[in-house]
Biotite code that builds the C-alpha atoms (Angstrom):
import biotite.structure as struc

atoms = struc.array([
    struc.Atom([93.010, 98.064, 110.668], chain_id="A", res_id=1, res_name="MET", atom_name="CA", element="C"),
    struc.Atom([96.129, 100.094, 109.904], chain_id="A", res_id=2, res_name="ALA", atom_name="CA", element="C"),
    struc.Atom([99.377, 100.575, 108.082], chain_id="A", res_id=3, res_name="VAL", atom_name="CA", element="C"),
    struc.Atom([102.195, 99.680, 110.470], chain_id="A", res_id=4, res_name="THR", atom_name="CA", element="C"),
    struc.Atom([105.824, 100.639, 109.975], chain_id="A", res_id=5, res_name="LEU", atom_name="CA", element="C"),
    struc.Atom([107.958, 98.227, 111.968], chain_id="A", res_id=6, res_name="ARG", atom_name="CA", element="C"),
    struc.Atom([110.692, 100.661, 112.874], chain_id="A", res_id=7, res_name="THR", atom_name="CA", element="C"),
    struc.Atom([111.202, 103.479, 115.315], chain_id="A", res_id=8, res_name="LYS", atom_name="CA", element="C"),
    struc.Atom([112.677, 105.766, 112.669], chain_id="A", res_id=9, res_name="ARG", atom_name="CA", element="C"),
    struc.Atom([111.185, 105.186, 109.222], chain_id="A", res_id=10, res_name="PRO", atom_name="CA", element="C"),
    struc.Atom([113.219, 106.469, 106.315], chain_id="A", res_id=11, res_name="ASP", atom_name="CA", element="C"),
    struc.Atom([111.803, 108.393, 103.358], chain_id="A", res_id=12, res_name="ALA", atom_name="CA", element="C"),
    struc.Atom([111.269, 105.264, 101.265], chain_id="A", res_id=13, res_name="ILE", atom_name="CA", element="C"),
    struc.Atom([109.316, 103.479, 103.983], chain_id="A", res_id=14, res_name="LEU", atom_name="CA", element="C"),
    struc.Atom([107.158, 106.569, 104.458], chain_id="A", res_id=15, res_name="ARG", atom_name="CA", element="C"),
    struc.Atom([106.457, 106.791, 100.711], chain_id="A", res_id=16, res_name="GLN", atom_name="CA", element="C"),
    struc.Atom([105.400, 103.146, 100.562], chain_id="A", res_id=17, res_name="ILE", atom_name="CA", element="C"),
    struc.Atom([103.217, 103.575, 103.646], chain_id="A", res_id=18, res_name="ALA", atom_name="CA", element="C"),
    struc.Atom([101.582, 106.682, 102.212], chain_id="A", res_id=19, res_name="ASP", atom_name="CA", element="C"),
    struc.Atom([100.567, 104.959, 98.992], chain_id="A", res_id=20, res_name="VAL", atom_name="CA", element="C"),
    struc.Atom([99.312, 101.869, 100.840], chain_id="A", res_id=21, res_name="LEU", atom_name="CA", element="C"),
    struc.Atom([97.118, 104.064, 103.045], chain_id="A", res_id=22, res_name="ARG", atom_name="CA", element="C"),
    struc.Atom([95.050, 104.551, 99.883], chain_id="A", res_id=23, res_name="GLU", atom_name="CA", element="C"),
    struc.Atom([94.453, 100.807, 99.878], chain_id="A", res_id=24, res_name="TYR", atom_name="CA", element="C"),
    struc.Atom([93.634, 100.828, 103.584], chain_id="A", res_id=25, res_name="GLU", atom_name="CA", element="C"),
    struc.Atom([90.983, 103.545, 103.079], chain_id="A", res_id=26, res_name="LYS", atom_name="CA", element="C"),
    struc.Atom([89.146, 101.275, 100.626], chain_id="A", res_id=27, res_name="LYS", atom_name="CA", element="C"),
    struc.Atom([89.786, 98.131, 102.714], chain_id="A", res_id=28, res_name="HIS", atom_name="CA", element="C"),
    struc.Atom([89.607, 99.105, 106.403], chain_id="A", res_id=29, res_name="PRO", atom_name="CA", element="C"),
    struc.Atom([89.821, 95.459, 107.532], chain_id="A", res_id=30, res_name="ARG", atom_name="CA", element="C"),
    struc.Atom([93.247, 95.058, 105.906], chain_id="A", res_id=31, res_name="ALA", atom_name="CA", element="C"),
    struc.Atom([96.322, 94.864, 108.107], chain_id="A", res_id=32, res_name="ASP", atom_name="CA", element="C"),
    struc.Atom([99.404, 96.283, 106.365], chain_id="A", res_id=33, res_name="ILE", atom_name="CA", element="C"),
    struc.Atom([102.947, 95.862, 107.714], chain_id="A", res_id=34, res_name="ASP", atom_name="CA", element="C"),
    struc.Atom([106.102, 97.356, 106.236], chain_id="A", res_id=35, res_name="ILE", atom_name="CA", element="C"),
    struc.Atom([109.716, 97.062, 107.323], chain_id="A", res_id=36, res_name="TYR", atom_name="CA", element="C"),
    struc.Atom([113.214, 97.455, 105.980], chain_id="A", res_id=37, res_name="ARG", atom_name="CA", element="C"),
    struc.Atom([115.042, 94.117, 105.778], chain_id="A", res_id=38, res_name="GLN", atom_name="CA", element="C"),
    struc.Atom([118.356, 95.774, 104.924], chain_id="A", res_id=39, res_name="ASN", atom_name="CA", element="C"),
    struc.Atom([119.732, 98.869, 103.220], chain_id="A", res_id=40, res_name="SER", atom_name="CA", element="C"),
    struc.Atom([118.286, 97.884, 99.828], chain_id="A", res_id=41, res_name="VAL", atom_name="CA", element="C"),
    struc.Atom([115.212, 95.781, 100.649], chain_id="A", res_id=42, res_name="ALA", atom_name="CA", element="C"),
    struc.Atom([111.767, 96.591, 101.997], chain_id="A", res_id=43, res_name="VAL", atom_name="CA", element="C"),
    struc.Atom([109.183, 93.963, 102.848], chain_id="A", res_id=44, res_name="ARG", atom_name="CA", element="C"),
    struc.Atom([105.433, 94.548, 102.624], chain_id="A", res_id=45, res_name="VAL", atom_name="CA", element="C"),
    struc.Atom([102.597, 92.361, 103.857], chain_id="A", res_id=46, res_name="ARG", atom_name="CA", element="C"),
    struc.Atom([98.890, 92.936, 103.343], chain_id="A", res_id=47, res_name="VAL", atom_name="CA", element="C"),
    struc.Atom([96.580, 90.595, 105.249], chain_id="A", res_id=48, res_name="VAL", atom_name="CA", element="C"),
    struc.Atom([93.001, 91.133, 104.194], chain_id="A", res_id=49, res_name="ASN", atom_name="CA", element="C"),
    struc.Atom([89.988, 88.843, 104.750], chain_id="A", res_id=50, res_name="PRO", atom_name="CA", element="C"),
    struc.Atom([88.505, 90.243, 101.521], chain_id="A", res_id=51, res_name="GLU", atom_name="CA", element="C"),
    struc.Atom([91.252, 88.445, 99.573], chain_id="A", res_id=52, res_name="PHE", atom_name="CA", element="C"),
    struc.Atom([89.299, 85.209, 100.085], chain_id="A", res_id=53, res_name="ALA", atom_name="CA", element="C"),
    struc.Atom([86.841, 86.404, 97.448], chain_id="A", res_id=54, res_name="ARG", atom_name="CA", element="C"),
    struc.Atom([89.395, 87.258, 94.757], chain_id="A", res_id=55, res_name="VAL", atom_name="CA", element="C"),
    struc.Atom([92.146, 85.493, 92.851], chain_id="A", res_id=56, res_name="SER", atom_name="CA", element="C"),
    struc.Atom([95.819, 86.085, 93.544], chain_id="A", res_id=57, res_name="ARG", atom_name="CA", element="C"),
    struc.Atom([96.065, 87.967, 90.248], chain_id="A", res_id=58, res_name="ALA", atom_name="CA", element="C"),
    struc.Atom([93.251, 90.318, 91.282], chain_id="A", res_id=59, res_name="GLU", atom_name="CA", element="C"),
    struc.Atom([94.947, 90.933, 94.640], chain_id="A", res_id=60, res_name="ARG", atom_name="CA", element="C"),
    struc.Atom([98.172, 91.808, 92.869], chain_id="A", res_id=61, res_name="GLU", atom_name="CA", element="C"),
    struc.Atom([96.460, 94.045, 90.316], chain_id="A", res_id=62, res_name="ASP", atom_name="CA", element="C"),
    struc.Atom([94.963, 96.295, 92.970], chain_id="A", res_id=63, res_name="GLU", atom_name="CA", element="C"),
    struc.Atom([97.984, 96.562, 95.267], chain_id="A", res_id=64, res_name="VAL", atom_name="CA", element="C"),
    struc.Atom([100.630, 96.768, 92.550], chain_id="A", res_id=65, res_name="ILE", atom_name="CA", element="C"),
    struc.Atom([98.636, 99.517, 90.808], chain_id="A", res_id=66, res_name="ALA", atom_name="CA", element="C"),
    struc.Atom([99.193, 101.627, 93.927], chain_id="A", res_id=67, res_name="LEU", atom_name="CA", element="C"),
    struc.Atom([102.847, 100.690, 94.305], chain_id="A", res_id=68, res_name="ILE", atom_name="CA", element="C"),
    struc.Atom([103.457, 101.616, 90.673], chain_id="A", res_id=69, res_name="GLU", atom_name="CA", element="C"),
    struc.Atom([102.586, 105.227, 91.569], chain_id="A", res_id=70, res_name="LYS", atom_name="CA", element="C"),
    struc.Atom([105.903, 105.378, 93.427], chain_id="A", res_id=71, res_name="LEU", atom_name="CA", element="C"),
    struc.Atom([109.203, 106.426, 91.851], chain_id="A", res_id=72, res_name="PRO", atom_name="CA", element="C"),
    struc.Atom([111.198, 103.593, 90.264], chain_id="A", res_id=73, res_name="GLU", atom_name="CA", element="C"),
    struc.Atom([113.956, 103.754, 92.863], chain_id="A", res_id=74, res_name="ASP", atom_name="CA", element="C"),
    struc.Atom([111.381, 103.219, 95.623], chain_id="A", res_id=75, res_name="VAL", atom_name="CA", element="C"),
    struc.Atom([109.656, 100.354, 93.792], chain_id="A", res_id=76, res_name="ILE", atom_name="CA", element="C"),
    struc.Atom([113.038, 98.692, 93.285], chain_id="A", res_id=77, res_name="ALA", atom_name="CA", element="C"),
    struc.Atom([113.458, 98.370, 97.053], chain_id="A", res_id=78, res_name="GLU", atom_name="CA", element="C"),
    struc.Atom([110.273, 96.332, 97.525], chain_id="A", res_id=79, res_name="VAL", atom_name="CA", element="C"),
    struc.Atom([111.774, 92.857, 97.706], chain_id="A", res_id=80, res_name="SER", atom_name="CA", element="C"),
    struc.Atom([108.783, 91.003, 99.180], chain_id="A", res_id=81, res_name="LEU", atom_name="CA", element="C"),
    struc.Atom([105.082, 91.655, 98.723], chain_id="A", res_id=82, res_name="LEU", atom_name="CA", element="C"),
    struc.Atom([102.802, 89.243, 100.564], chain_id="A", res_id=83, res_name="LEU", atom_name="CA", element="C"),
    struc.Atom([99.072, 89.433, 99.871], chain_id="A", res_id=84, res_name="LEU", atom_name="CA", element="C"),
    struc.Atom([97.334, 86.970, 102.173], chain_id="A", res_id=85, res_name="LEU", atom_name="CA", element="C"),
    struc.Atom([94.043, 86.170, 103.823], chain_id="A", res_id=86, res_name="THR", atom_name="CA", element="C"),
    struc.Atom([94.243, 85.693, 107.605], chain_id="A", res_id=87, res_name="PRO", atom_name="CA", element="C"),
    struc.Atom([93.908, 81.924, 107.067], chain_id="A", res_id=88, res_name="GLU", atom_name="CA", element="C"),
    struc.Atom([96.710, 81.859, 104.500], chain_id="A", res_id=89, res_name="GLU", atom_name="CA", element="C"),
    struc.Atom([98.912, 83.900, 106.818], chain_id="A", res_id=90, res_name="ALA", atom_name="CA", element="C"),
    struc.Atom([98.668, 81.167, 109.471], chain_id="A", res_id=91, res_name="LYS", atom_name="CA", element="C"),
    struc.Atom([100.104, 78.553, 107.062], chain_id="A", res_id=92, res_name="LYS", atom_name="CA", element="C"),
    struc.Atom([102.460, 80.604, 104.908], chain_id="A", res_id=93, res_name="SER", atom_name="CA", element="C"),
    struc.Atom([106.195, 79.930, 105.144], chain_id="A", res_id=94, res_name="ILE", atom_name="CA", element="C"),
    struc.Atom([106.807, 83.364, 103.597], chain_id="A", res_id=95, res_name="ALA", atom_name="CA", element="C"),
    struc.Atom([104.683, 84.919, 106.335], chain_id="A", res_id=96, res_name="ASN", atom_name="CA", element="C"),
    struc.Atom([106.708, 83.075, 108.960], chain_id="A", res_id=97, res_name="LEU", atom_name="CA", element="C"),
    struc.Atom([109.884, 84.522, 107.429], chain_id="A", res_id=98, res_name="GLU", atom_name="CA", element="C"),
    struc.Atom([108.250, 87.972, 107.373], chain_id="A", res_id=99, res_name="PHE", atom_name="CA", element="C"),
    struc.Atom([107.577, 87.780, 111.112], chain_id="A", res_id=100, res_name="ASP", atom_name="CA", element="C"),
    struc.Atom([110.887, 86.112, 111.973], chain_id="A", res_id=101, res_name="ASN", atom_name="CA", element="C"),
    struc.Atom([113.358, 87.248, 109.331], chain_id="A", res_id=102, res_name="PRO", atom_name="CA", element="C"),
    struc.Atom([116.732, 85.643, 108.922], chain_id="A", res_id=103, res_name="ILE", atom_name="CA", element="C"),
    struc.Atom([119.205, 88.440, 109.639], chain_id="A", res_id=104, res_name="PRO", atom_name="CA", element="C"),
    struc.Atom([120.487, 90.111, 106.495], chain_id="A", res_id=105, res_name="SER", atom_name="CA", element="C"),
    struc.Atom([124.205, 90.112, 105.764], chain_id="A", res_id=106, res_name="LYS", atom_name="CA", element="C"),
    struc.Atom([123.953, 93.413, 103.920], chain_id="A", res_id=107, res_name="ILE", atom_name="CA", element="C"),
])
């Protein structure tokens, strides 16, 4: 699928996160990756991948976090939500619902 930045004008941090997650997308072309800035200090990331059905949550995290850890610490610190879901899990996930319909931030 693709890496999608949910903003018209992505900042440098969003672009850095997207760039590193494109590495994941190259290995997993069926993955759908969404990234957006919740507020001035928080970025949310969601990876929906049907291949996750074959691996544990820990294995999902190991692969994606290994890529995120390539980023500078100040960029990593802004990732406040990392959802790693199968398409089926995404349909039932309260966190996914919040990702799609975020409560407005007061920051």
